[in-house]
C-alpha positions as CSV (number, residue, x, y, z in Angstrom):
1,M,0.3,13.4,24.0
2,N,2.3,10.8,25.9
3,G,3.6,7.6,24.2
4,I,1.0,5.3,25.6
5,T,-1.9,7.5,24.4
6,A,-0.3,7.9,21.0
7,F,0.1,4.1,20.7
8,W,-3.5,3.4,21.5
9,R,-4.7,6.2,19.1
10,I,-2.7,4.7,16.3
11,L,-3.9,1.2,17.1
12,V,-7.5,2.4,17.0
13,L,-6.9,4.2,13.7
14,A,-5.3,1.1,12.2
15,A,-8.1,-1.2,13.4
16,G,-10.7,1.2,12.0
17,L,-9.0,1.4,8.7
18,F,-8.8,-2.4,8.6
19,L,-12.5,-2.7,9.2
20,I,-13.5,0.1,6.8
21,T,-11.4,-0.8,3.8
22,G,-11.1,-4.6,4.1
23,C,-7.3,-4.6,4.6
24,A,-5.7,-7.9,5.1
25,E,-2.3,-9.3,6.0
26,D,-0.1,-10.5,3.2
27,G,-1.7,-13.3,1.2
28,E,-5.1,-13.2,2.9
29,T,-6.9,-11.8,-0.1
30,A,-5.0,-13.8,-2.7
31,P,-7.1,-14.6,-5.7
32,S,-8.1,-18.2,-5.9
33,D,-7.2,-20.3,-9.0
34,D,-10.7,-21.2,-10.2
35,G,-9.4,-22.6,-13.5
36,A,-10.3,-19.4,-15.5
37,A,-8.3,-18.7,-18.6
38,A,-5.2,-16.6,-18.3
39,E,-5.5,-12.9,-19.0
40,G,-5.1,-12.3,-22.8
41,A,-6.2,-15.8,-23.8
42,T,-9.5,-17.5,-24.3
43,A,-10.3,-21.1,-23.2
44,D,-9.3,-22.3,-26.7
45,G,-5.9,-20.6,-26.4
46,A,-6.7,-17.7,-28.9
47,E,-5.1,-14.4,-28.0
48,V,-7.4,-11.6,-27.0
49,A,-6.4,-7.9,-27.2
50,A,-6.3,-6.5,-23.6
51,A,-8.1,-3.2,-23.1
52,A,-5.7,-0.4,-22.1
53,P,-6.2,0.5,-18.4
54,P,-7.5,4.0,-17.7
55,P,-4.9,6.6,-16.8
56,V,-4.1,6.8,-13.1
57,P,-5.3,10.0,-11.5
58,D,-2.7,12.1,-9.7
59,I,-2.5,15.0,-7.2
60,G,-0.3,17.8,-8.4
61,G,1.5,15.5,-10.9
62,R,2.3,12.9,-8.1
63,R,1.1,9.4,-7.6
64,D,3.6,8.2,-5.0
65,W,4.7,9.4,-1.6
66,S,7.1,7.8,0.9
67,G,9.1,8.6,3.9
68,P,11.2,7.3,6.8
69,L,8.8,8.0,9.6
70,A,5.1,7.2,9.7
71,A,2.9,7.9,12.8
72,A,1.8,4.3,12.7
73,A,4.9,2.4,13.6
74,V,3.2,-0.9,12.8
75,D,3.5,-3.5,10.0
76,L,0.4,-2.8,8.0
77,T,-0.9,-2.8,4.4
78,V,-3.8,-0.5,3.5
79,T,-6.3,0.0,0.7
80,A,-8.3,3.3,0.6
81,R,-11.1,3.4,-1.9
82,D,-12.9,6.5,-0.7
83,Q,-12.2,9.8,0.9
84,R,-12.7,8.5,4.5
85,G,-10.2,5.7,3.9
86,W,-7.8,8.3,2.3
87,D,-8.2,10.5,5.4
88,I,-7.4,7.6,7.7
89,L,-4.4,6.5,5.6
90,W,-2.8,10.0,6.0
91,Q,-3.5,9.9,9.7
92,L,-1.5,6.7,9.8
93,V,1.3,8.5,7.8
94,G,1.1,11.4,10.3
95,Q,1.3,14.1,7.7
96,P,-1.3,16.3,6.0
97,Q,-2.7,14.6,2.9
98,P,-1.5,16.1,-0.4
99,G,-5.1,16.8,-1.4
100,P,-8.4,15.0,-1.7
101,L,-8.5,11.6,-3.2
102,P,-9.1,12.1,-6.9
103,D,-12.3,10.8,-8.6
104,A,-11.7,7.3,-10.1
105,A,-8.7,6.7,-7.8
106,M,-7.9,4.6,-4.9
107,A,-4.7,4.3,-2.8
108,V,-2.6,1.6,-1.4
109,G,-0.2,2.1,1.5
110,V,2.5,-0.1,3.0
111,F,3.9,0.5,6.5
112,I,6.8,-1.8,7.6
113,G,6.8,-0.9,11.2
114,S,9.6,0.5,13.3
115,R,13.3,-0.1,12.5
116,P,16.3,0.6,14.7
117,T,18.3,2.9,12.4
118,A,18.1,5.2,9.5
119,G,18.6,3.8,6.0
120,F,15.5,1.6,5.9
121,A,12.8,2.3,3.2
122,V,9.9,0.6,1.5
123,N,9.0,0.9,-2.1
124,I,6.2,-0.5,-4.3
125,T,8.0,-2.4,-7.0
126,D,5.1,-3.6,-9.1
127,V,1.4,-3.4,-9.5
128,Q,-0.3,-6.1,-11.6
129,P,-4.0,-6.0,-12.4
130,G,-5.6,-9.3,-13.1
131,E,-9.1,-10.7,-13.7
132,T,-9.5,-11.7,-10.1
133,G,-7.6,-8.9,-8.3
134,I,-4.7,-6.6,-8.1
135,T,-1.3,-7.7,-6.8
136,V,0.9,-5.1,-5.2
137,R,4.5,-6.1,-4.7
138,Y,6.8,-4.2,-2.4
139,A,10.3,-4.4,-1.1
140,E,12.1,-3.2,2.0
141,T,15.5,-1.6,1.5
142,T,17.9,-2.0,4.4
143,P,21.0,0.1,5.2
144,Q,24.1,-1.1,3.4
145,D,26.2,-0.8,6.6
146,P,23.9,-0.8,9.7
147,D,26.9,-0.1,12.0
148,I,27.3,3.4,10.5
149,A,23.6,4.2,10.1
150,A,22.2,7.0,12.3
151,Q,20.9,5.4,15.5
152,Q,17.3,6.6,15.4
153,I,14.0,4.8,15.3
154,T,12.3,4.9,11.8
155,A,9.0,3.6,10.5
156,P,9.1,3.7,6.7
157,Y,6.0,4.0,4.6
158,T,4.9,4.3,1.0
159,V,1.6,5.4,-0.6
160,R,0.6,5.0,-4.3
161,L,-2.5,6.1,-6.2
162,L,-4.1,3.5,-8.5
163,S,-7.1,3.5,-10.8
164,L,-10.2,2.7,-8.7
165,T,-11.5,-0.8,-8.8
166,D,-13.6,-3.0,-6.5
167,Q,-11.3,-6.0,-7.1
168,P,-9.4,-7.4,-4.0
169,V,-5.8,-6.2,-3.5
170,T,-3.1,-8.7,-2.5
171,F,0.2,-7.4,-1.0
172,I,3.3,-9.4,-1.5
173,A,6.5,-8.5,0.3
174,G,10.0,-9.0,-1.1
175,Q,13.5,-8.0,0.0
176,R,16.1,-5.9,-1.8
């Protein structure tokens, strides 16, 4: 497949995933502050015991996958809540999926687009569930000395399994 055909195929996959799973750019799905009480407290300020979240399903003991080269060399965040979304997510990664999406699980993926050298990476640093949605924080790691990094195009990605919810997911980028 030539480069132009591959580009359009990835672009179509990314657009389809966006439409299917309701993905958004950073901040677009940020929960609104509607004056609701903070998690763990009632309107009168009394503390309420928070229910323990269900255990996160895994595939072969793993919940996280990442690498230096995704097929989709675009800046994109993805939420996959069903098998179809999971299939598309792994097409964007460009590798066979590690297994079917477990029952009661969803996945989030972060693609940071192409980078000029080796040494770049992306990691999910925190996942915070809240009453109005889930916040996924991620950070890009850059090479310590780009002058001595291998001169090759990379496109880092990371994927993480989470417990299934229908709440909106907000992605927040950071830098390390």
